[in-house]
C-alpha positions in Angstrom: 92.0 93.6 93.2 90.0 95.4 90.5 90.0 99.1 91.5 88.6 101.3 88.7 90.3 104.6 88.9 90.3 107.6 86.7 90.9 110.4 89.1 94.5 111.7 89.3 95.2 114.1 92.1 96.7 117.6 91.3 100.3 118.2 92.3 100.8 119.0 95.9 102.8 121.9 97.3 105.1 119.6 99.3 104.9 116.6 97.1 108.3 115.6 95.8 110.0 118.1 98.1 112.7 115.6 99.1 113.5 114.8 95.5 113.8 118.4 94.7 116.0 119.0 97.8 118.3 116.2 96.8 118.5 117.3 93.2 119.5 120.8 94.4 121.9 119.6 97.0 119.9 121.1 99.8 120.9 118.5 102.5 122.4 119.8 105.7 122.7 117.9 109.0 124.8 120.1 111.2 127.3 122.9 111.3 129.7 122.5 108.3 133.0 120.9 109.0 136.2 121.1 106.8 136.4 118.6 104.0 139.8 117.0 103.3 140.7 114.9 100.3 143.6 112.5 99.6 144.6 110.4 96.7 147.3 107.8 96.7 148.0 104.4 95.0 144.7 104.6 93.2 142.6 105.2 96.3 140.8 108.4 96.9 139.6 109.5 100.4 137.2 112.3 101.4 136.8 113.2 105.1 134.4 115.4 106.9 133.0 115.6 110.5 131.7 112.2 111.5 132.2 110.5 108.2 134.7 109.5 105.4 134.5 107.9 102.0 137.2 105.6 100.6 137.0 104.8 96.9 139.3 102.1 95.3 140.1 100.7 91.9 137.5 98.2 90.8 134.6 100.4 91.8 134.6 99.9 95.6 133.1 102.7 97.7 133.3 102.4 101.5 131.4 104.6 103.9 133.2 105.0 107.2 132.2 106.5 110.6 134.1 109.0 112.7 136.4 106.4 114.0 137.3 105.2 110.4 135.3 102.0 110.8 133.8 100.9 107.5 130.0 100.6 107.9 128.9 100.1 104.2 130.8 98.9 101.2 129.8 98.4 97.6 131.4 98.2 94.2 128.8 97.8 91.5 126.0 99.6 89.6 123.2 97.8 87.8 121.3 99.0 84.7 118.4 97.4 83.0 117.7 97.5 79.2 114.3 96.4 77.8 116.1 94.7 74.9 119.4 93.4 76.2 118.5 92.8 79.8 120.4 93.4 83.0 124.0 94.6 83.1 126.3 94.9 86.1 129.4 97.0 86.2 132.6 94.9 86.1 135.0 97.6 87.4 135.5 101.2 88.2 138.3 103.9 88.4 138.1 106.5 91.1 139.7 110.0 90.7 139.8 113.1 92.9 137.7 115.7 91.4 135.3 118.5 92.4 131.6 119.5 91.9 130.8 122.6 89.9 130.9 124.8 93.0 134.4 123.6 93.9 133.4 121.0 96.6 135.8 118.2 96.6 134.3 115.0 95.1 135.2 111.5 94.1 134.5 110.7 90.5 134.0 106.9 89.7 134.0 105.8 86.1 132.4 102.4 85.9 133.2 99.8 83.3 130.8 97.4 81.6 131.3 94.5 79.3 130.4 94.8 75.6 126.9 93.4 76.1 126.0 96.7 77.7 126.5 98.5 74.5 126.8 102.3 74.8 126.0 102.4 78.5 128.1 104.7 80.6 127.8 105.2 84.4 129.7 107.9 86.3 129.5 108.2 90.0 129.9 111.5 91.8 130.4 111.2 95.6 130.7 114.1 98.1 130.5 114.8 101.8 129.3 117.2 104.4 129.0 116.6 108.2 127.8 113.1 108.9 126.5 112.9 105.4 127.5 111.5 102.0 125.8 112.5 98.8 125.9 109.8 96.1 125.0 110.3 92.6 125.2 108.2 89.4 124.8 109.7 86.0 123.8 107.2 83.3 123.7 107.4 79.6 123.1 104.8 77.0 120.5 103.4 74.6 117.0 104.7 74.6 115.9 101.3 75.7 117.4 101.7 79.2 114.8 101.3 81.9 115.6 103.9 84.6 113.3 102.2 87.1 115.7 99.2 86.9 118.8 101.0 88.3 120.4 99.7 91.5 123.6 100.2 93.4 125.4 97.6 95.5 126.2 98.0 99.2 126.9 95.6 102.0 126.3 96.7 105.6 129.2 95.7 107.8 128.5 94.0 111.2 125.2 95.6 112.0 123.7 95.0 115.4 120.1 94.8 114.3 118.4 93.8 111.0 118.2 96.5 108.3 114.9 98.1 107.7 112.8 100.0 105.1 111.2 103.1 106.5 109.1 105.5 104.3 109.4 109.1 105.4 106.0 110.9 105.3 104.5 114.3 105.9 100.9 115.2 106.6 99.4 117.8 104.2 96.1 119.7 104.1 94.3 119.3 100.8 94.3 122.6 98.9 90.9 121.6 97.5 89.3 121.2 100.9 88.4 118.1 102.8 90.5 115.9 105.2 94.3 116.0 105.4 96.3 113.0 104.5 99.9 111.7 104.3 102.3 111.9 101.5 105.7 110.4 101.1 108.8 112.5 101.1 111.2 109.7 100.6 112.3 106.2 101.6 115.1 105.2 104.0 117.0 102.0 104.0 118.2 101.9 107.7 121.1 100.2 109.5 122.1 100.0 113.2 125.4 99.6 115.0 124.5 99.9 118.7 123.7 103.6 119.3 124.9 104.6 115.9 122.4 104.6 113.0 122.8 105.0 109.3 120.4 105.3 106.5 120.4 105.6 102.7 117.7 108.1 101.9 116.2 108.1 98.4 113.2 110.0 96.8 111.9 106.6 95.7 112.9 103.0 96.2 111.1 99.7 96.2 111.6 97.4 99.2 110.8 94.4 96.9 113.8 95.3 94.7 116.2 95.8 97.6 118.2 93.2 99.5 121.4 92.7 101.5 123.4 93.4 98.3 121.4 95.9 96.2 119.4 99.1 96.8 116.8 100.1 94.2 117.8 103.6 93.0 115.5 104.5 90.1 116.9 107.2 87.7 115.2 110.4 86.8 115.6 112.1 83.4 118.5 114.6 83.3 117.9 117.8 81.3 121.4 117.3 79.8 120.5 113.8 78.6 120.5 110.4 80.2 119.3 109.8 83.8 120.5 110.4 87.3 120.2 108.1 90.4 120.6 109.7 93.7 121.0 108.6 97.3 122.0 110.3 100.5 123.7 108.5 103.4 123.5 109.8 106.9 125.0 108.8 110.3 122.7 109.8 113.2 121.5 108.9 116.7 117.8 109.6 116.1 114.9 108.1 114.3 114.8 107.9 110.5 112.0 110.5 110.1 113.9 113.1 112.2 117.2 112.3 110.3 115.4 113.0 107.0 113.9 116.3 108.3 117.2 117.5 109.6 118.9 116.3 106.4 116.5 118.4 104.3 117.9 121.4 106.0 114.5 123.2 106.4 111.1 122.9 108.0 110.0 121.2 111.2 109.2 117.5 111.1 106.9 115.6 113.5 106.3 111.9 114.3 103.7 110.4 116.6 104.0 107.1 118.5 102.1 105.5 121.4 102.8 103.0 124.1 100.7 100.2 122.6 101.0 98.1 119.5 98.5 99.4 116.9 97.5 102.2 119.3 94.9 99.7 120.6 93.9 99.7 124.3 91.9 96.9 126.0 89.7 99.0 128.2 88.5 102.5 129.0 90.7 104.7 131.2 94.0 102.9 130.4 96.8 105.3 130.3 97.7 106.3 126.8 101.1 107.8 126.1 101.2 109.8 122.9 104.9 110.7 122.2 105.8 113.5 119.8 109.2 113.7 118.2 109.9 117.1 116.7 112.9 117.4 114.4 114.4 120.7 113.3 116.3 121.1 110.1 117.1 124.8 110.7 118.5 127.1 113.5 117.7 126.6 117.1 114.1 127.7 117.8 111.3 127.7 120.3 108.4 125.3 119.5 104.8 125.2 120.6 103.0 121.8 120.5 99.1 122.0 120.3 97.3 118.7 120.9 93.6 118.0 120.4 91.8 114.6 120.6 88.2 114.1 119.3 85.9 111.1 119.6 84.0 109.4 116.8 81.0 111.6 117.5 82.9 114.9 117.7 83.3 115.3 121.5 86.6 117.0 122.4 88.4 114.5 124.6 91.5 116.5 125.2 93.2 119.8 124.3 96.5 121.1 125.5 99.5 123.2 124.5 103.1 122.9 125.7 106.2 124.8 124.7 109.8 123.8 124.4 112.9 124.4 122.3 114.8 122.4 119.8 118.4 122.8 118.9 119.7 123.5 115.5 119.8 120.2 113.5 118.3 118.6 116.6 115.2 117.0 118.1 112.8 117.5 121.0 110.6 114.7 122.4 107.5 115.2 124.5 104.9 112.7 125.8 101.3 113.6 126.4 99.5 111.3 128.9 95.7 110.9 128.7 93.1 108.2 129.4 91.9 105.9 126.7 88.4 106.8 125.4 85.4 105.1 127.0 84.9 103.0 123.8 85.4 103.2 120.1 88.0 105.4 118.5 89.6 108.8 118.9 91.5 110.9 116.4 94.5 112.8 117.7 96.3 115.7 116.0 99.5 117.4 117.2 100.7 120.7 115.5 104.3 121.8 116.0 104.7 125.6 115.4 107.6 127.9 115.4 107.1 131.3 113.8 105.7 130.8 110.3 106.8 127.2 110.2 104.4 124.4 111.0 104.2 120.7 110.8 101.4 118.4 112.0 100.6 114.7 112.3 97.6 112.6 113.1 96.9 109.2 114.4 94.0 107.1 115.7 93.7 105.7 119.2 91.1 103.0 120.0 89.6 100.7 122.6 89.0 97.1 121.6 88.5 94.6 124.5 89.5 91.0 124.0 86.7 88.6 122.8 86.3 84.8 122.9 85.0 83.9 119.5 83.1 80.5 119.3 82.1 80.0 115.7 85.3 78.1 114.7 85.1 76.6 111.3 81.7 78.1 110.8 83.0 81.6 110.9 82.6 83.6 107.7 85.2 86.2 108.6 88.4 86.2 106.6 91.1 88.3 105.1 91.9 88.5 101.4 95.6 88.3 101.4 98.6 87.1 103.4 100.1 89.3 106.2 102.9 90.8 104.2 103.3 93.8 106.5 104.4 92.1 109.8 104.9 95.2 112.0 105.7 95.2 114.8 106.0 91.5 114.4 104.2 88.5 112.8 102.9 87.4 116.2 101.5 90.8 117.0 99.7 90.9 113.6 98.2 87.5 114.1 97.2 88.4 117.7 95.3 91.4 116.2 93.7 89.3 113.5 92.3 86.9 116.1 91.3 89.9 118.3 89.1 91.3 115.5 87.7 87.8 114.5 89.7 86.9 111.4 89.5 83.1 111.0 90.4 82.5 107.4 93.3 83.7 105.3 92.9 83.6 101.5 96.5 82.7 100.5 99.1 80.7 102.3 101.7 78.3 101.0 105.3 77.4 101.8 107.6 79.6 99.9 104.9 82.1 99.1 104.5 85.7 100.4 103.6 86.3 104.0 103.6 83.6 106.5 103.7 79.8 105.9 100.7 77.5 106.5 102.2 76.2 109.7 102.0 79.7 111.3 98.2 79.7 110.7 97.8 76.1 111.7 99.4 76.9 115.1 96.7 79.6 115.6 93.8 77.6 114.3 93.4 80.0 111.4 92.1 78.3 108.2 93.9 78.9 105.0 93.2 78.7 101.3 95.3 79.4 98.2 94.9 81.5 95.1 97.4 81.2 92.2 97.2 83.0 88.9 97.3 81.1 85.6 97.8 82.4 82.0 95.0 82.1 79.5 97.4 82.4 76.5 99.4 79.2 77.0 99.2 75.9 75.1 97.2 73.0 76.3 100.4 71.2 77.4 101.6 74.3 79.3 98.1 74.6 80.9 98.2 70.9 82.0 101.7 71.4 83.5 100.7 74.5 85.4 97.6 72.7 86.7 99.7 69.7 88.0 102.3 71.9 89.6 99.9 74.3 91.3 97.4 71.7 92.5 100.4 70.0 94.2 101.3 73.4 95.8 97.7 73.7 97.0 97.6 70.2 98.4 101.0 70.6 100.0 99.9 73.7 101.7 96.8 72.0 103.2 94.6 74.5 101.5 90.9 74.1 102.1 90.1 75.7 98.7 92.1 76.4 95.6 90.9 79.7 94.0 92.1 79.1 90.4 93.1 82.6 89.4 92.2 86.2 90.1 90.0 88.6 88.2 90.4 86.9 84.8 87.0 88.1 83.5 88.3 91.1 81.5 86.7 92.7 79.5 84.2 93.1 82.2 80.5 92.5 81.8 80.9 90.9 78.4 81.5 87.2 79.1 84.2 87.0 76.5 86.9 85.4 78.7 84.8 82.6 80.1 85.7 79.9 77.6 89.5 80.5 77.6 89.4 80.4 81.4 87.7 77.1 81.4 90.0 75.6 78.7 93.3 76.9 80.0 92.8 77.1 83.8 89.9 75.5 85.6 89.3 72.3 83.6 93.0 71.3 83.6 93.0 71.7 87.4 89.7 69.8 87.8 91.0 67.0 85.6 94.3 66.9 87.6 92.3 66.7 90.9 90.3 63.8 89.5 93.5 62.0 88.5 95.2 62.5 91.9 92.3 62.3 94.2 93.4 65.6 95.9 91.0 66.7 98.6 91.2 70.5 98.0 88.0 72.1 96.9 88.0 74.3 93.8 86.7 77.9 93.2 86.6 79.8 90.0 88.8 82.8 89.7 87.5 85.6 91.9 85.7 87.7 89.4 86.1 91.5 89.4 82.5 92.5 90.1 79.5 90.1 89.8 80.0 89.6 86.0 76.6 88.1 85.0 77.5 87.6 81.3 80.7 85.8 82.3 78.9 83.5 84.7 76.2 82.7 82.2 78.8 81.7 79.6 80.7 79.8 82.2 77.6 77.8 83.1 76.7 77.2 79.5 80.2 75.8 78.8 79.9 73.3 81.7 81.9 75.2 84.3 79.3 75.0 87.1 79.9 71.3 87.7 83.7 71.9 88.1 83.6 74.1 91.1 82.7 73.5 94.8 82.4 77.2 95.5 81.8 80.4 93.6 84.2 83.3 94.2 83.8 86.9 93.2 84.8 90.4 94.3 81.8 92.7 94.9 83.4 96.0 93.8 81.6 99.1 95.1 81.7 102.8 94.2 79.9 105.6 96.0 76.8 103.4 96.6 75.7 102.1 99.9 76.1 98.3 100.2 72.3 97.7 100.0 72.0 99.6 96.7 70.5 97.6 93.8 70.8 99.6 90.5 67.7 99.7 88.4 67.6 97.3 85.5 70.6 95.1 84.8 72.4 97.0 82.0 75.1 98.2 84.4 78.0 100.2 83.1 81.4 98.5 83.9 83.3 101.8 83.4 85.5 103.3 86.0 82.5 104.8 87.8 79.7 102.6 86.5 76.9 101.0 88.4 78.4 97.5 87.7 80.5 98.3 90.8 77.8 97.7 93.4 77.5 95.2 96.3 73.9 94.0 96.8 72.6 94.2 93.3 75.3 91.8 92.1 74.7 89.4 94.9 71.0 89.3 94.1 71.9 88.5 90.4 74.1 85.6 91.6 71.4 84.3 93.9 69.0 84.3 91.0 71.4 82.4 88.8 71.9 79.8 91.6 68.2 79.4 92.0 68.1 78.3 88.3 71.4 76.3 88.0 72.0 75.0 91.5 73.4 76.3 94.8 77.1 76.7 95.5 78.9 78.1 98.4 79.5 81.8 97.9 82.9 83.2 98.8 83.5 87.0 98.5 87.3 86.6 98.3 87.8 90.3 98.1 85.3 92.8 99.7 86.3 96.3 100.5 85.6 99.9 101.6 88.4 102.0 100.1 89.1 105.3 101.8 91.0 107.3 99.2 90.9 110.8 100.7 88.6 113.4 99.3 87.4 111.3 96.4 83.6 111.1 95.8 83.8 107.6 94.3 85.3 106.2 97.5 84.2 106.0 101.1 84.9 108.6 103.8 86.4 107.1 106.9 83.0 107.2 108.6 81.1 105.8 105.7 83.7 103.0 105.4 83.0 101.9 108.9 79.2 101.9 108.3 79.7 100.1 105.0 81.9 97.4 106.5 79.2 96.6 109.1 76.3 96.6 106.6 78.3 94.6 104.0 79.0 91.9 106.6 75.4 92.0 107.9 74.0 91.5 104.4 76.5 88.7 103.7 75.5 86.9 106.9 71.8 87.4 106.0 72.4 85.9 102.5 74.3 82.9 103.8 77.7 83.8 102.3 80.2 81.2 103.3 83.1 83.6 103.8 83.9 87.2 103.3 87.7 87.9 102.8 88.3 91.6 103.5 90.7 93.4 101.2 93.0 94.2 102.8 94.5 94.5 106.3 96.9 97.5 106.0 96.9 100.6 103.9 99.9 100.0 101.6 101.0 98.5 98.3 102.9 95.2 98.2 106.6 95.9 97.5 106.4 99.4 98.9 105.0 98.9 102.4 103.9 102.0 104.3 104.9 104.3 101.4 102.1 106.8 101.5 100.5 107.3 98.1 97.4 109.5 98.2 96.8 109.1 94.4 96.7 105.4 94.2 93.5 103.8 95.3 95.1 100.4 95.7 96.9 102.0 98.7 93.7 102.9 100.6 91.9 99.5 101.1 93.2 98.7 104.6 91.4 98.2 107.8 94.5 99.8 109.3 96.3 103.1 108.6 99.8 103.4 107.2 101.2 104.2 110.7 99.6 100.9 111.9 96.9 102.7 113.8 93.3 101.4 113.3 90.8 102.9 111.0 87.2 103.0 112.2 86.8 100.2 109.7 88.8 97.8 111.9 86.4 98.3 114.7 83.4 97.9 112.4 84.9 94.5 111.2 85.3 93.5 114.9 81.8 94.6 115.7 80.4 92.5 112.9 82.5 89.5 113.8 81.4 89.7 117.4 77.7 90.3 116.6 77.4 87.5 114.1 79.9 85.0 115.6 77.2 82.6 116.5 74.2 84.3 114.9 71.5 82.7 112.9 69.6 84.8 110.4 65.9 84.7 110.9 64.7 87.1 108.2 64.2 90.6 106.9 62.0 93.0 108.8 59.4 95.1 106.9 57.9 98.4 108.1 55.2 100.7 107.1 57.9 103.2 106.0 59.3 101.6 102.8 62.6 103.4 103.4 63.2 101.6 106.8 65.0 98.3 106.6 65.9 95.6 109.1 67.7 92.3 109.5 66.8 89.9 112.3 69.4 87.6 113.8 69.2 85.2 116.8 72.3 85.3 118.9 73.3 83.8 122.3 72.4 87.0 124.0 69.0 87.3 122.3 67.6 88.8 119.1 70.0 91.2 117.4 68.3 93.6 115.0 70.2 95.6 112.4 68.2 98.7 111.3 68.8 101.6 109.0 66.8 104.1 106.9 67.3 105.3 103.3 65.5 108.7 103.5 68.8 110.3 102.3 69.2 107.9 99.5 71.8 105.3 98.4 74.4 107.5 96.9 77.3 108.8 99.0 79.4 112.0 98.8 76.8 114.0 96.9 76.8 117.1 99.1 78.9 120.2 98.7 81.0 121.4 95.9 82.6 118.7 93.8 85.2 119.2 90.9 86.0 116.2 88.7 86.9 113.4 91.1 87.5 115.7 94.1 85.1 115.7 97.0 85.9 117.7 100.2 85.3 114.8 102.6 84.1 115.7 106.1 86.1 114.8 109.2 85.3 111.4 110.6 83.3 112.8 113.5 80.8 114.7 111.3 77.4 113.0 111.0 76.7 112.7 107.2 73.0 111.8 107.5 70.7 114.8 107.7 67.4 113.0 108.0 66.5 111.4 111.3 63.6 108.9 111.3 62.1 108.0 114.7 60.7 104.5 115.1 58.7 103.3 118.1 58.8 99.6 119.0 58.0 97.3 121.8 61.0 96.6 124.1 62.1 94.4 126.9 63.4 96.0 130.1 66.5 97.4 128.4 67.5 98.3 124.9 71.0 98.6 123.7 72.1 100.3 120.5 75.5 99.5 119.1 76.9 101.6 116.3 79.2 100.5 113.5 82.4 100.8 115.6 80.9 99.0 118.6 80.0 102.0 120.8 77.1 101.1 123.1 74.3 103.4 124.0 71.3 102.6 126.3 67.9 103.5 124.6 65.3 104.6 127.2 62.3 102.4 127.6 59.0 103.7 128.8 55.7 101.7 129.1 57.3 98.9 127.2 58.2 101.1 124.3 61.5 102.4 122.9 61.9 105.3 120.5 64.7 104.6 118.1 66.3 107.2 115.8 67.3 105.8 112.4 69.3 107.2 109.5 71.6 105.9 106.8 74.0 104.4 109.3 73.3 100.8 110.2 72.9 100.1 113.9 72.5 96.9 116.0 69.8 96.8 118.6 69.3 94.3 121.4 66.1 94.1 123.5 63.6 94.6 120.8 60.9 92.0 120.0 60.9 90.7 116.4 57.5 89.3 115.4 57.4 86.5 112.8 54.9 87.1 110.0 53.4 85.2 107.2 55.4 84.6 104.0 58.5 86.0 105.6 57.0 89.5 106.3 58.5 89.9 109.8 58.4 93.1 111.7 59.0 94.4 115.3 56.3 94.1 117.8 54.6 97.4 118.7 56.2 99.0 115.7 54.9 102.3 114.5 56.7 105.0 112.5 57.0 108.6 113.5 57.6 111.6 111.4 61.1 112.0 110.0 63.0 115.2 110.5 66.1 116.7 109.0 68.8 118.3 111.0 
């Protein structure tokens, strides 16, 4: 996914707190208990309340519970060197020692073979109540890669699968705008009936962790070398609360509901919003303040409750309230005790079931495999089908996500995208083509998208010939030789790269593809924006990154060189918080609907939305406010829906069996409309551009920062009335599917338009000559600003 980004976020006041706490040893879980130490026959034992460590010759370290039962055991440490590769320790010698303050500790001197060169690793392990502090100090060549450090552990007889749980906190942006989540650490969790254990690290990749190894990246040590740290806790509460208590300060808060994805099927259903408060300090009273607002700002609920939470303990409270009438609601709960405060947010939404009928004609897809399968793969696929997703871009046996059979069982079509290299020999290119075409055919893929965003440098056309020679033509030739039925797409271009396409066509590529794929990147422009001229800058915030202008360019090229199916294999509305280049949550919903409406009007074969969840592959649910790649989801990190999800569903339901009839024109050149015929009658999408095509221009901006308004704030100051003939009833549907009845008097309805697209039923489109359609009885009224 091409995501131009040049806007780093300033350091946050709470960012990195956990890492600082671990570095300073500020980790407390309960009243301190005596620590005893024992060394005999080469073994060293440390014991504290609820936990003990046993270190043995060879490097073995066992973590045992209060009953002396071993719950985790490991014996190795792994380092990576950019020159000599990966090295595993081959032994270790434990000795009883002490930390600088006198706390008893186990020292483990690991041994490596000669290939590791000057590498040394020394482990320092200490205890407090129900808590083990593990630290590895590493020295060696300057070519060591600290991000490649891992330690071994094997969980003994767990009663549930291990898990990877990021620990987050909500923060308020010091520069103004909306709050957002940041990550305080990552927990690798284990379960033994009611007893829970977790390794807590400042940073750790799920993709580099398995049943044997935990990724434990090193940080530079001022004294030289690097240090990897992890803390292990036994507890009987949730990982987020364990981390808060383990930090030894501040309140922590976590929200959950009684429905998967916080989605309810109908208005009035009972919603249970459960708050878990954790206390890392002394016993204290706590006040919980709840508010819930609707999409348009109405306050749906406010309440305050008080309680108390024990030292190093938790308090759970459940708020009960009815589901909103329709659409989405934002809930915030603040926990306060004296000067200490923590808060959390989540979205709650109503999305009724829907019986989609388009089948193989549906244009609604998703751009990648479901790699985040929480709470389960079936639940995710259920939700995909509930919002109208009918195609997945990538699926193959042995690949990431689910296998093709899982989609076949659901009637979800699936394609494949695989990435070639453009710097290989002709022989290597032919081998890759044969291997990957076989994978595509074996997967039953409808289309093989040969590569992803291989058009760098953008807007120059330089890479087109190499792509043809080393990727597409070898696959095409192999398909001819084998008779494979899979259709071919070019690599999905980053942006609609006109020079690349022109060079591709000139070199004979047009006849090799069945469908054309590209990714219509978009900055702070509305989807219908067409930049003037065609000398569009492809820089990080250039006009090259627009939706409709690029699509118009492609359609013009096709009119000259021949029509192809158009696949937008990655379309998006990124919601990086408080960034002027990216969408606010409200704009994102509006832009999802308008993007899909324009795609339907232009005859796009499929739009694969990028992506389903906020997260980065390999580090799922690790909040990362700085990384735009994290913010492309239709769903939030906590698995609750963004308004964008409801917008996608609204479009899928509106256009499921729709036929585009034409554009609508009006006396006001800033009013726009699209006319579709649907089974329930004409559906008309209307909007007005009196406030322009550029987003996030209001207020004070500094560098990249834009203090984004809350989702319920209407961002369009100019309201343009439009009077049109109407049937007996007119319905207005906004981007997230909320329905409002528009009064009709004397066969006329007065509509209020602004920059947000809305769908109207009950109006009377009137065909005109040369495609100049309009609405019957249409006359403009004077615009006004709020």
